[in-house]
C-alpha positions as CSV (number, residue, x, y, z in Angstrom):
1,X,0.0,0.0,0.0
2,X,1.7,3.1,-1.2
3,X,0.2,5.4,1.3
4,X,2.1,3.6,4.1
5,X,5.4,4.7,2.6
6,X,4.3,8.2,1.7
7,X,7.1,9.6,3.8
8,X,9.7,8.1,1.5
9,X,10.9,8.9,-1.9
10,X,11.6,5.4,-3.0
11,X,9.9,2.0,-2.5
12,X,11.4,-0.5,-0.1
13,X,14.1,-2.7,-1.6
14,X,12.9,-6.2,-2.4
15,X,15.2,-7.8,0.1
16,X,13.8,-5.5,2.7
17,X,10.3,-6.3,1.9
18,X,11.0,-10.1,2.2
19,X,13.0,-9.6,5.4
20,X,10.4,-7.5,7.1
21,X,7.2,-9.3,6.0
22,X,5.3,-11.4,8.5
23,X,2.4,-12.2,6.2
24,X,3.6,-15.8,5.6
25,X,2.9,-16.7,9.2
26,X,0.6,-13.9,10.6
27,X,-2.1,-14.6,8.0
28,X,-3.6,-17.1,10.5
29,X,-4.6,-14.0,12.5
30,X,-7.1,-13.1,9.8
31,X,-10.3,-13.9,11.8
32,X,-9.0,-12.0,14.8
33,X,-8.0,-9.0,12.7
34,X,-11.3,-8.8,11.0
35,X,-13.3,-9.3,14.2
36,X,-11.3,-6.4,15.7
37,X,-11.8,-4.2,12.7
38,X,-15.6,-4.9,12.7
39,X,-15.9,-4.0,16.4
40,X,-13.8,-0.9,15.8
41,X,-15.9,0.2,12.9
42,X,-19.1,-0.3,14.9
43,X,-17.7,1.9,17.6
44,X,-16.6,4.6,15.2
45,X,-20.2,4.8,13.8
46,X,-21.7,4.7,17.3
47,X,-19.5,7.7,18.3
48,X,-20.4,9.6,15.1
49,X,-16.6,9.5,14.2
50,X,-17.5,8.1,10.8
51,X,-21.0,7.9,9.0
52,X,-23.0,4.8,9.8
53,X,-23.4,4.2,6.1
54,X,-19.7,4.0,5.6
55,X,-19.4,1.8,8.6
56,X,-22.0,-0.6,7.1
57,X,-20.1,-0.7,3.9
58,X,-16.8,-1.5,5.7
59,X,-18.4,-4.2,7.8
60,X,-20.1,-5.8,4.8
61,X,-16.9,-6.1,2.8
62,X,-14.8,-7.1,5.8
63,X,-17.1,-10.0,6.1
64,X,-16.8,-10.7,2.5
65,X,-13.0,-10.7,2.8
66,X,-13.2,-13.3,5.6
67,X,-15.2,-15.5,3.3
68,X,-12.6,-15.0,0.5
69,X,-9.8,-16.1,2.8
70,X,-11.8,-19.1,4.2
71,X,-12.7,-20.3,0.7
72,X,-9.1,-19.9,-0.5
73,X,-10.0,-17.2,-3.0
74,X,-8.0,-14.4,-1.2
75,X,-4.7,-13.4,-2.9
76,X,-2.0,-12.8,-0.3
77,X,0.4,-10.4,-2.1
78,X,4.0,-10.7,-1.2
79,X,4.6,-6.9,-1.2
80,X,2.0,-6.5,1.6
81,X,4.1,-7.0,4.8
82,X,1.4,-8.3,7.2
83,X,-2.1,-9.6,7.4
84,X,-3.5,-6.2,8.5
85,X,-2.1,-4.5,5.4
86,X,-3.4,-7.4,3.3
87,X,-6.9,-7.1,4.4
88,X,-6.9,-3.2,4.3
89,X,-5.5,-3.4,0.8
90,X,-8.3,-5.7,-0.3
91,X,-10.9,-3.5,1.4
92,X,-9.6,-0.5,-0.7
93,X,-10.0,-2.5,-3.9
94,X,-13.6,-3.3,-2.9
95,X,-14.8,0.0,-1.4
96,X,-12.4,2.7,-2.7
97,X,-11.5,5.5,-0.3
98,X,-14.2,4.6,2.3
99,X,-11.6,1.9,3.4
100,X,-9.3,4.7,4.6
101,X,-11.8,5.5,7.4
102,X,-11.3,2.1,9.0
103,X,-7.9,3.1,10.5
104,X,-9.3,6.2,12.1
105,X,-8.4,6.2,15.9
106,X,-6.2,3.1,15.5
107,X,-2.6,2.1,14.9
108,X,-1.2,-1.1,13.7
109,X,0.6,-1.2,17.1
110,X,-2.6,-1.5,19.1
111,X,-4.2,-3.5,16.3
112,X,-1.6,-6.3,16.3
113,X,-1.7,-6.3,20.2
114,X,-5.5,-6.9,20.0
115,X,-5.1,-9.7,17.4
116,X,-2.5,-11.5,19.5
117,X,-4.7,-11.3,22.6
118,X,-7.6,-12.6,20.7
119,X,-5.5,-15.5,19.4
120,X,-4.0,-16.3,22.7
121,X,-7.4,-16.3,24.5
122,X,-8.6,-18.8,22.0
123,X,-5.4,-20.9,22.3
124,X,-5.7,-21.0,26.1
125,X,-9.4,-22.1,26.0
126,X,-8.6,-24.9,23.5
127,X,-5.5,-26.0,25.6
128,X,-7.7,-26.4,28.7
129,X,-10.2,-28.3,26.7
130,X,-7.6,-30.8,25.6
131,X,-6.0,-31.0,29.0
132,X,-9.3,-32.0,30.3
133,X,-9.6,-34.8,27.8
134,X,-6.2,-36.1,28.9
135,X,-7.1,-35.9,32.5
136,X,-10.4,-37.8,31.7
137,X,-8.3,-40.5,30.0
138,X,-6.1,-40.8,33.0
139,X,-9.0,-41.0,35.5
140,X,-10.8,-43.6,33.5
141,X,-7.8,-45.8,33.3
142,X,-7.1,-45.4,37.0
143,X,-10.7,-46.4,37.8
144,X,-10.5,-49.4,35.6
145,X,-7.3,-50.5,37.3
146,X,-7.8,-49.2,40.8
147,X,-6.8,-52.5,42.5
148,X,-3.6,-53.1,40.6
149,X,-0.4,-52.9,42.7
150,X,2.8,-51.9,41.0
151,X,6.3,-51.0,42.3
152,X,6.8,-47.4,43.1
153,X,10.3,-46.0,42.4
154,X,12.7,-43.5,43.6
155,X,16.1,-43.0,41.6
156,X,14.4,-45.4,39.2
157,X,15.0,-48.1,41.9
158,X,12.2,-50.3,43.4
159,X,11.1,-48.4,46.5
160,X,7.6,-49.2,47.9
161,X,4.4,-50.8,46.5
162,X,1.8,-48.3,45.1
163,X,-1.5,-48.6,43.4
164,X,-1.2,-48.1,39.6
165,X,-4.2,-45.8,39.9
166,X,-2.3,-43.6,42.5
167,X,0.7,-43.3,40.0
168,X,-1.7,-42.2,37.2
169,X,-3.4,-39.7,39.4
170,X,0.0,-38.0,40.0
171,X,-0.2,-37.0,36.4
172,X,-3.7,-35.8,36.8
173,X,-2.5,-33.5,39.4
174,X,0.4,-32.1,37.2
175,X,-2.1,-31.4,34.4
176,X,-4.5,-29.8,36.9
177,X,-1.7,-27.4,37.8
178,X,-1.3,-26.8,34.1
179,X,-4.9,-26.0,33.6
180,X,-4.9,-23.6,36.4
181,X,-1.8,-22.0,35.1
182,X,-3.5,-21.5,31.7
183,X,-6.5,-20.2,33.6
184,X,-4.4,-17.6,35.4
185,X,-2.7,-16.6,32.1
186,X,-6.2,-16.1,30.6
187,X,-7.0,-13.4,33.2
188,X,-4.0,-11.4,32.1
189,X,-4.6,-12.0,28.5
190,X,-8.3,-10.9,28.7
191,X,-7.4,-7.3,28.4
192,X,-8.4,-5.1,25.4
193,X,-5.6,-2.9,24.1
194,X,-7.4,-1.2,21.2
195,X,-7.6,2.6,21.7
196,X,-4.0,2.8,22.9
197,X,-3.0,4.0,19.3
198,X,0.7,4.0,18.4
199,X,1.7,4.6,22.0
200,X,-0.1,7.6,23.5
201,X,-3.8,6.9,23.1
202,X,-5.9,8.5,20.3
203,X,-7.4,12.1,20.0
204,X,-10.9,10.9,19.3
205,X,-14.0,10.4,21.6
206,X,-13.9,6.6,21.3
207,X,-15.7,4.1,23.5
208,X,-13.2,1.4,24.5
209,X,-15.6,-0.3,26.7
210,X,-18.0,-0.9,23.8
211,X,-15.2,-2.5,21.9
212,X,-14.3,-4.7,24.7
213,X,-17.8,-5.9,25.1
214,X,-18.1,-6.6,21.4
215,X,-14.9,-8.7,21.5
216,X,-15.6,-10.5,24.7
217,X,-12.9,-8.8,26.9
218,X,-13.4,-8.4,30.6
219,X,-11.3,-5.3,30.9
220,X,-9.5,-2.6,29.0
221,X,-5.7,-1.8,29.3
222,X,-4.9,0.9,31.8
223,X,-1.7,2.4,30.1
224,X,-1.3,3.0,26.4
225,X,2.4,2.6,26.2
226,X,2.3,-0.7,28.2
227,X,-0.6,-2.0,26.0
228,X,1.2,-1.8,22.6
229,X,4.5,-3.2,24.0
230,X,3.3,-5.8,26.5
231,X,3.8,-9.4,25.4
232,X,3.8,-10.9,28.9
233,X,0.6,-12.7,28.1
234,X,2.5,-14.5,25.2
235,X,5.4,-15.4,27.5
236,X,2.9,-16.7,30.0
237,X,1.4,-19.0,27.4
238,X,4.8,-20.2,26.4
239,X,5.9,-20.7,30.0
240,X,2.7,-22.7,30.8
241,X,3.1,-24.7,27.6
242,X,6.7,-25.5,28.4
243,X,5.8,-26.8,31.9
244,X,2.9,-28.8,30.4
245,X,5.1,-30.3,27.7
246,X,7.6,-31.2,30.5
247,X,4.8,-33.0,32.2
248,X,3.8,-34.8,28.9
249,X,7.5,-35.7,28.6
250,X,7.7,-37.2,32.0
251,X,4.6,-39.4,31.2
252,X,6.1,-40.2,27.8
253,X,9.2,-41.5,29.7
254,X,7.1,-43.8,31.9
255,X,5.2,-45.0,28.9
256,X,8.5,-45.8,27.0
257,X,9.9,-47.6,30.1
258,X,6.8,-49.5,30.9
259,X,6.2,-50.7,27.4
260,X,9.8,-52.2,27.2
261,X,10.3,-55.9,27.3
262,X,12.3,-55.4,30.5
263,X,9.3,-53.9,32.3
264,X,6.3,-55.2,30.4
265,X,3.9,-53.3,32.5
266,X,1.8,-52.0,29.4
267,X,1.3,-52.6,25.8
268,X,0.6,-49.8,23.4
269,X,-2.3,-50.0,21.0
270,X,-1.2,-50.6,17.4
271,X,-2.7,-47.2,16.5
272,X,-0.3,-45.4,18.7
273,X,3.0,-47.4,17.8
274,X,5.2,-47.9,14.9
275,X,7.2,-50.8,13.5
276,X,10.9,-51.0,12.6
277,X,12.1,-50.9,8.9
278,X,14.5,-53.9,9.6
279,X,13.3,-55.6,12.8
280,X,9.8,-57.2,12.4
281,X,9.3,-57.8,16.1
282,X,9.6,-54.2,17.1
283,X,6.7,-52.1,18.4
284,X,8.1,-48.6,19.0
285,X,6.6,-46.0,21.3
286,X,7.2,-43.2,18.8
287,X,4.3,-41.0,19.9
288,X,5.8,-40.9,23.3
289,X,9.4,-40.3,22.0
290,X,8.3,-37.5,19.6
291,X,6.5,-35.6,22.5
292,X,9.6,-36.1,24.6
293,X,11.7,-34.6,21.9
294,X,9.4,-31.7,21.1
295,X,9.6,-30.3,24.6
296,X,12.9,-28.7,23.4
297,X,11.0,-26.7,20.9
298,X,8.6,-25.2,23.5
299,X,11.5,-24.4,25.8
300,X,13.3,-22.7,22.8
301,X,10.3,-20.6,22.0
302,X,10.0,-19.3,25.6
303,X,13.7,-18.5,25.9
304,X,13.6,-16.8,22.4
305,X,10.8,-14.5,23.3
306,X,12.3,-13.7,26.8
307,X,15.5,-12.8,25.0
308,X,13.7,-10.7,22.5
309,X,11.8,-8.7,25.3
310,X,14.8,-8.3,27.7
311,X,16.2,-5.0,26.3
312,X,13.3,-3.4,24.6
313,X,12.6,0.2,25.6
314,X,9.0,1.5,25.6
315,X,7.0,1.4,23.5
316,X,6.5,-0.6,20.3
317,X,9.6,-2.0,18.5
318,X,9.7,-4.1,15.4
319,X,11.4,-6.9,17.4
320,X,8.0,-7.6,18.8
321,X,7.1,-9.2,15.4
322,X,9.1,-12.2,16.7
323,X,6.3,-13.1,19.2
324,X,4.1,-14.7,16.6
325,X,6.2,-17.6,15.3
326,X,7.1,-18.6,18.8
327,X,3.5,-18.6,20.1
328,X,2.2,-20.3,16.9
329,X,4.8,-23.1,17.1
330,X,4.2,-23.7,20.8
331,X,0.5,-23.9,20.3
332,X,0.9,-26.1,17.3
333,X,3.1,-28.4,19.3
334,X,1.2,-28.5,22.5
335,X,-2.4,-29.0,21.2
336,X,-1.7,-32.1,19.1
337,X,0.5,-33.6,21.8
338,X,-2.4,-33.3,24.3
339,X,-4.8,-34.8,21.8
340,X,-2.6,-37.8,20.8
341,X,-1.7,-38.5,24.5
342,X,-5.4,-38.7,25.4
343,X,-5.9,-41.5,22.8
344,X,-2.7,-43.3,23.7
345,X,-3.6,-43.4,27.4
346,X,-7.2,-44.5,26.7
347,X,-6.0,-47.4,24.6
348,X,-3.3,-48.7,26.8
349,X,-3.4,-52.4,27.6
350,X,-2.4,-52.9,31.4
351,X,-0.5,-56.1,32.1
352,X,-1.6,-56.4,35.7
353,X,0.3,-59.7,36.4
354,X,3.7,-58.3,35.4
355,X,3.1,-55.1,37.6
356,X,2.2,-57.1,40.6
357,X,5.0,-59.6,40.1
358,X,7.5,-56.7,40.0
359,X,5.9,-55.3,43.1
360,X,6.9,-58.4,45.0
361,X,10.7,-58.3,44.1
362,X,13.7,-56.6,45.4
363,X,12.9,-56.4,49.1
364,X,10.2,-53.9,48.4
365,X,8.6,-54.4,51.8
366,X,11.7,-53.5,53.8
367,X,10.1,-50.1,55.0
368,X,7.1,-52.0,56.1
369,X,9.2,-54.2,58.3
370,X,10.9,-51.1,59.8
371,X,7.4,-49.6,60.5
372,X,6.4,-52.9,62.1
373,X,9.3,-52.7,64.6
374,X,8.3,-49.1,65.3
375,X,4.9,-50.3,66.1
376,X,6.3,-52.7,68.6
377,X,8.3,-50.0,70.4
378,X,11.6,-49.7,68.5
379,X,12.8,-46.2,67.4
380,X,12.7,-45.7,63.7
381,X,16.4,-45.1,63.3
382,X,17.2,-48.4,65.1
383,X,14.4,-50.1,63.1
384,X,15.9,-48.8,59.9
385,X,19.3,-50.3,60.8
386,X,17.8,-53.6,61.9
387,X,15.9,-53.9,58.6
388,X,18.9,-53.0,56.5
389,X,20.9,-55.8,58.1
390,X,18.0,-58.2,57.5
391,X,17.9,-57.3,53.9
392,X,21.6,-57.7,53.5
393,X,21.3,-61.2,55.1
394,X,18.4,-62.1,52.8
395,X,20.4,-60.9,49.7
396,X,23.5,-62.9,50.8
397,X,21.5,-66.1,51.3
398,X,19.6,-65.6,48.0
399,X,16.1,-65.5,49.8
400,X,13.2,-63.2,49.5
401,X,12.0,-61.7,52.7
402,X,8.8,-63.7,52.6
403,X,11.0,-66.9,52.4
404,X,12.8,-66.2,55.7
405,X,11.7,-68.1,58.7
406,X,10.6,-66.4,62.0
407,X,13.8,-67.6,63.6
408,X,15.8,-66.0,61.0
409,X,13.9,-62.6,61.6
410,X,14.5,-62.9,65.4
411,X,18.2,-63.1,64.9
412,X,18.0,-59.4,64.1
413,X,15.3,-58.4,66.6
414,X,13.3,-60.2,69.2
415,X,10.4,-57.8,68.5
416,X,9.6,-59.7,65.2
417,X,6.7,-62.0,65.7
418,X,4.6,-64.3,63.4
419,X,2.5,-61.4,62.1
420,X,5.6,-59.9,60.5
421,X,5.5,-62.8,58.0
422,X,2.0,-61.7,56.9
423,X,3.2,-58.3,55.6
424,X,2.5,-58.1,51.9
425,X,2.3,-55.6,49.1
426,X,-1.5,-55.4,49.7
427,X,-1.1,-54.7,53.4
428,X,1.6,-52.2,52.5
429,X,-0.6,-50.0,50.3
430,X,-3.6,-50.4,52.6
431,X,-1.4,-49.1,55.6
432,X,-0.9,-45.8,53.9
433,X,-4.4,-44.6,54.5
434,X,-3.7,-41.0,54.9
435,X,-4.9,-38.0,52.8
436,X,-2.7,-38.1,49.6
437,X,-1.6,-41.7,50.3
438,X,-1.9,-44.8,48.1
439,X,-4.3,-46.7,50.2
440,X,-7.4,-48.0,48.2
441,X,-9.8,-45.8,50.2
442,X,-7.7,-42.7,49.5
443,X,-7.2,-43.5,45.8
444,X,-11.1,-44.0,45.5
445,X,-11.6,-40.6,47.0
446,X,-8.9,-39.1,44.7
447,X,-10.8,-40.6,41.7
448,X,-14.1,-39.1,42.8
449,X,-12.4,-35.7,43.4
450,X,-10.8,-35.8,40.0
451,X,-14.1,-36.5,38.4
452,X,-15.6,-33.6,40.3
453,X,-12.8,-31.2,39.1
454,X,-13.3,-32.3,35.5
455,X,-17.1,-31.7,35.8
456,X,-16.4,-28.3,37.3
457,X,-14.1,-27.5,34.4
458,X,-16.8,-28.6,31.8
459,X,-19.0,-25.9,33.5
460,X,-16.4,-23.2,32.9
461,X,-14.2,-23.4,35.9
462,X,-10.6,-24.4,36.2
């Protein structure tokens, strides 16, 4: 659009046009840009800043342009540097000089800030929806297998028996925090910046609250300089997305380990695994591996934008164009990851026997024996040492703890009695009947609570 360069005596050099153009990636903001322009036009007419008839014409053709884009009929011209200019240029073609009234009381600075907030609000809402589907998959799998005992690990070493459902619900809690983080980010994204102009506000009697209501914002920005240069809301999405992808990666790691022949706790559905080009027996957990690998992209996007922002003076600087690709890429990484994980978790085949067999190995009940001695009057530190020596003896003799005789137990403490031999993985999990513990009663309560939280979210809460 020649009038944008009216200050200059020569057109921009072709390499400059190509270097500065954001149209190849920001054209996905067309819906948000048109929605903002329509709301702005309505306000201009309402405030008698432009004639109502002109506003009707502008709105009519903006709607037509949206249709052209959606039908693939819109020509994105390389010389137009962004989606805002592309749409306005087409509006000039359709309406003539009336199109020039659209930009009254508006700058591209507050225009792009508005578009990015509209996009991010949508992205947050969709992210939370997909998080809930994943949480639902975890809860359903937990409920279907709530009696399955598996070994819990610390340092990836067998530690204590836990319910498989309890393990799954740990991820429910992680994703719940993610949903809450996105919910908090939404509050700070839900701020309408239009009316800030280039940086100082505008010299027209505009109605910002009207535009905010039209576009579904709960509040308007309080400082025009901050409004056009603020990208905290994008950074917050990228940070929340990075944490969420980290949680997905942790779950991916579990799936990869559990599906290995050495563990054999689960089997992936054929729809969520791939084969090998050379080894016909392979069933590879590629979905989980790719998610684990893509975490780096979300981290990179976050660090990239933080680095871009760290030295920007007020107010708008062209560096801010770099916010879009970072945001778009993280959204395009996180949303499909959440979707594919929901299906993968829902379709897992649980190998109960293998889990419970593993939960009976490696002296996993040693802590329970120490607790037993404490219940008989021993101090915990002494009980810990006694049990450690008992485990060493069992390992040296090649016996499992449940294969030792009572007399062998008594060599290490006279407090051991016959009931010590009855300690099992089931009694171990049952003993941890405290809030947040792995006991069946507590896990049942946790499942009910998780269902309630999902239900609350479906009604609009977090």
